[in-house]
N, C-alpha and C positions, 0 to 999 in steps of 0.2 A: 504494500500500500504506500502511496506517495506521502511524503512529508508535508504537513500543513505549514504554510507560510505564516509567520507571526502577523497578527492583525488582519489575516485574510481567511477567517474561519467561514465555513458554510453559513449562510445567513438565513436562519430558520423562518424569520418573518416573511421571507420572500417565497422560497420553494422548499428547499431541502432541510430536513432535520433528522439526524441520526436517532434511532430508537434507543432508549436507555438501557442500562445494564441488565434489566430484568428480561431482556430479549436476547437469546443466544445469537452469536454470529453464524452466518451461513458459510458453508464450505462448498466451493464450486469446483467440480472436476472438469477443467477446460483443457483439452489436449493432454499433455504430459504433466502439467503443473496442477497443484492443488492450491487454490487461492482463497484466503480467508477475507471476508468483507463484513463491514457493518451494513445492516439493512437500512435503506432510506425509504421513507414513505412520503406520500403526497400531503399537501397542506389542508385537504378538506375531508379526510376520512380514511376508511380502510383501504388496503391494497386490493386492487381488482385484477391486474395482470402483471405477471413477472416478465420483465423486459430485458433483452440483451441488445446492446447498441453496437453496431459496426460502423466504421467511418464516422466516429462520434463527433469529431471536430471539437468545439467547446461546449457541447452538450445541449444544443437547442432542442433537439427531439426529446432528449431525456428529461430536461427541465420542464418542458411543456407537458409531457405525459405524466410527470409527477404531480403537476398542478391539477391534473384530472384524476389523481388518486392511484396511478399505476406505479409500480416499483421496479426500478432498474437494479439488476443484480450483477452485471458485468459489462465492460466496455472494451472496445478495440479502436485504437487510433495510432497512426504511424508518425504523425508530426510531433516532434518533442515539445514544441511550444504549446500546442493544444493539449498534449498529455499533462503538462505542468498545470494548466488551468483545471482540467478534469480532476486530477489527483488532489489539488488544493481545495477546490470548491465542492466536489461531490464525495470525496473520501472513498471512492470505489477502486478496485483493481483495474488497471488499464493494460491490456495486451497491446503489443506494438504492431504486429504484422498479421493481417487477416489470412495471408497465404500459409501461415504456420499453424493455424488452428485446425486440429484434427476433427473436432466436433463442437457442438454448442452445449452449454449447460441446459438443464431442463428449464424451459421458459414457455410462456404463452404467446409472446409477441417478439418478433425480431424487427428492430427499427434501424434503418440504414439510409443516411444521406450520402449515397455513393458519389465518388468524384465526378464533377461536372466539366472539367477542363476540356474534354474532347467533344462535349455536346453543346457548349455555350456558344452563343453568337459572337462573343468576344474572345473565345478560346481557339483551340487548334482546329476544330471542326473535323477531327479525325473520326468522330462517330463512336458508336458503341464498341467498336473493335480497337479503339485507341488504348494506349498503354495505361492510362489512368482510369477512364470511364469503364474500360473493359474489365476492371476489377469486380464489377457487379457479378461476374461469373462465379466469384467466390461465394456470393449469396446463394446462387443456385446449388453449388456443391454442398454447402452446409445444410441447405434445406432438403437435400436428398439423403442425408445421413442420420445417425443417431441424434435424438434430441430435436428433430425438426419441429419448428413451431407450427401451430395451427394457423397463425396469422402473421403476415409480413407487411410492413409499412416502408415504402421508399419515398424519397423526395429528390427532385432534381429540377433543372431549368426547363421552362416551357418551350424553349427553342427546339428541344429534342423531338417535339411533335412534327417539326418541319424538316429538320436536317436529314438529308438522304431519303426524302419522301417518308419519313417516319420509321426508318430502319430500326432505331433503338426500341420503339414501341413494339414492332414485330418480334424482336428478340425477347423482350420482357414478357409479352403476353404468351408467346409460344412456350417459353421455358416454364412459366408457372402452370400453364395448362398441362404440360407433360408431367409436372410434379403433382398434379391432382388438385390444383387450386382454382377457384373462381377469382376473377380480378375485376377491378374497377379503378378508374382514375379521374381526376378533375384538376383543372387549373384554378388555383385560388390566389387571390390578391391579399397581401398583408394589410391593406387598408380596410379590409373587412372588420378588423379587430381594433380600430382606433389608432393603429400605428401609422404615422404619416410618412410612409415609405411605399412607393410603388414597387412591390416585389411579387411577381407573378410566378408561381411555382407549381409544378406537377406533383400532386400527392397521389401515389399509386398504392393501392391496398389489395393484397391477395389473401384469400382465406379458404380454409377447409370447413369452417364452422358456420359462418354466416354469409349471406349475400352481401358482398362489400359495398354495393351501391346503396344499401340501407344506411351506411355510414356516410358516404361521400356526397350523396345526392339529397341528403335530408334537409338542408337549409339553402334557401335561395332568396336573394334580395336584388333590388334595383342596383345597377352598376352605372355610376355617373362618370366613368373613366373618359368617355369620349369628350365630354365637356371640359374635363380637368386637364387632359393630356394633349390637347391640340393647341399649339402656340397661336396667339391671337394678338392683334393690335390693341384690343380692349383689355386694359390692365386694371385690376382691382387693387388700389393702394393699401387696402386693409389686409391683403394676403401676402404671404411669402411665396416665392416660386423657386423650384429646384431645377437644376440642369447640370449637364456634364461639361465642365470647362475643358475636358480633354477632347470633346467633340466639336461640332460647329460646321462640319462639312457634309457628312453623310447622315447625321442624326443630331439630336439635341438632348434627348432624355427629358424633355420638358414635362413638368407637372406642377399643378397649383396646390398650394397648402400641403405639400409633401416633397420629399426628395426622390430622385430616381433610384433605382436599385443600387444599394451599396455594394461595391465591388471589392475584390481582394487585392487590387493593385496590380502592378506590373509583375512579369515573371521573375524579376530580380528583387522583388520586395519593396518597390517604391510605392508609397501610398498614393491613391488618387481619390480622395473623398469628393463627393458631389459638391457643387457650388449652390449657394442659396442667395437669392436676390431679394432685397427689400425695396420695392419701388417707391415707398413713401419717403425714403431717405437717399436712395441711390446706392446704398451700401451693398457690396458683394463679398461674401466670405465663404468659409467652409466650416462644418461643425467639428467639435472636439471629438476625440476618440470615445470619451465617456458618453456623450450624447449619441454617437453612432451605436454604441452598445445598447442604449435604451431604444434606439430606432429598430433594433432587432428583438426587443422585448426582454433583454437582460437588465439587471441592475447596473448602476454605475460601477465602472472599474472592475467588471467581471473578469476581464482578461489580464488584470494587473499581475497575476502570478507569472505570466510569461516573461516579465521583465527580470526575473531572477535567473534567466539564461542570457548569456551575451547576445546582443542584437535583438533581444526580445521586444524592446519598446517599439522598434520599427515594424516588427511582425504583427503587432496587435491589429492593425488595419486588415492585414491578410486574414487573420483569424475571424474577425468580425464579418468581413465581406463574404467569407465562405460558409458562414453559419446558417443554420435553419432558424427561421423566425419563431420565437418561443410561442406566441399566441396561436399560430397555425397548428403547432403540435398539441397544444392544450385543447383546441376545438376538436380535433380528430380524436384525441384521447377521451373526451367527454362523450362523443358520439359512439365510440367503441363500447363505452359502458351502457349506453342507451340508444341503440340503433332505432331508426324510424321503422314504422310498420310499412309493409310493401304498398298498401293502399294510400299511404301518405306521400309517396314519391310522385314526381311528374311522370307522365306517360313516356316510355322509351320510344325512340324514333329509329327509322332504318339507318344503319351504319353507312356513311358515305363511301362511294367506290374508290375515291382517290386520296382524300385528305383525312388525317386523324383529327376528329373534332376535339373541342376543349373539355369534353366530359363524355365518358363512355363506360361500358361494362361488358363483360363477356365470360364465356366458358367454352369448352371445346365445341366447335361447330356453330356457335352463336355469338353475335356481337350486336350491341345496341348503342345508339348515341342518346345523349340527354341534353335537352335545351335548358341549361342552367347557367347562370352568370358566374363570374369570378368572385362575386361578393356573396358571403354567407350571412352577413349581418348588415342591416341598414341603419342601425341605431347610433352609430358613431359619427359625429361631426369632426372632421379633421381640422386641427388648429396647430400648424407647425410652429407658429410664433409662440404659442403658449406651451408647447411641448418641450422646446429646447430649454435647458437649464444654464448652459454656458454661453459666453459671448462667442460670436463667430470670429474666426481668424481671417483677417483681410486676405483676399485673393492676391497672390503675388504678381509682381510686374511681369514675370516670365509667362505665367499662366494667362493673364489678361491679354498680353500681346499675342500669344499663340492663338488664342480663341479668335481675336479680332482679325488676324491675318487669314485664318481659314474662312471666317464669315464673309470677308470681302473679296474672296477669290471669284473670278469671273465664272468659273464652272460650278459655283455653289447654287443649288436649286432649293434649299430648304428655307422656310420662312423663319426669321428671327425677329422678335419684336423690336422695332426701332428704338424704343425707350431703353431697352436692355443694352443695345449697342452704344447708345449715348452714355449711359452710366458706366459701361465698361471703359469707354474712352476717357471719361473723367477719372475713373479709378486708376487707369494707367498713368495719366498725367500726374496724379497725386503721388503714386509710387515713385515716379521718376524724380519729382521734387523732393520727396522724402529721402531718397538715396543721395541726391545732390547736397542736401542739408547736412 
């Protein structure tokens, strides 16, 4: 078990709390090693499912599932910086290499946010056969052996529905059907849960016990994304606007009262936090790492234990950008505890011939599409200004200049609000004067 970092104990008022000494530690036979762990329980009642996490990152799936009452018993994560966070925050054993696991401990749910680098629009686009994303094959291997769970939860980028005509989805669905699972998936937006971040992810659920569409298709709300995500010359001065300062030529990442998807940064670990524009003042800056953690549903400074490893401070953006958004996992965890009745679901529709829809379900020989939005809750009003706790860091001269150069290129065909360009120009002049002084 990892050493707890002084001052960074698991914060029970948030999610995790170790059960006291009257409860025996569990011993997990995982591969060749016997690992002793403290049992962790969720914040609102008894444990419902025993969870094993693969590709755990900094624990987004595990923390969210714990909030829904489920119990993580073992984790696997290869990144040493992420492992330091898991060990310090969760107090569970963390195996390092999924390829070395002979089998799974006895569990009800396997949760895995498998690597997205080969499936992401901003990644290598090598697809499901890529060196990183292809590690999902280890999930199939472990689900075919001793201790195979009845239910499997996967999370990944929504671009995999399009990449290679949805080849990744063909692989996932065929593999789980061969293993005897029914499957369902849905693209869900983190803004459903009051998190002001446009983060659209595929939640994929396979099960031998329940019809997984009873979990994923249970909640459906109006999605205002089209109004919020289209750049317009009509700017609301009461709102903040998020965009990518690294873009400006092929895309913008524009969104109102939210930030675009938080990314893991460059392949060499250079952070690239999204930009935030306040049209009421003209100020343009980037959020702190602590606010970025909160924009993923974690508490402030969740990844601080990574700084006890050399270069860890720089890696925190990478850890946060690759994490699973906690409230997403909590929602699916609560629905796993209480699936909808079949007659409460929307009517399934014929599966399209060419494209993978944003929501579907299937089993051998049958596939259905579902007409549900990416929003599962309409009760949250986004307020990025009120959500942020720290001051924004001013956008640098280099970042401002690079964005403006791309925006003014003759071959640029995207619309960028003129007021934003004016404020960026003023921001650049101020940075130049600041350096000169």
